[in-house]
C-alpha angles and dihedrals in degrees: 000000000000119000093243090054092053089048092054090050091050093060089058089058090068089085099148105062089156123103093249091078095038101142095049092041093050093051092049091048091052090048092049091055099040103036105028100030099236116165119241088240093057092050092046091052091049093049094039094237135119116275092235089062088056088051090053090050090050092050091053094047095050 
């Protein structure tokens, strides 16, 4: 399976974009950016949040 295909599948694993699963969500968001090269905008669109919130999550996880 090509790398880009695995990356697309990974974004679908961030199922809980809601605050209830914050810790798990934040780790998956960080992994999506660092390992799979997703943009913060793409993750924000998927999770229906503002891209600056994704930036804040990334700053906390690093």
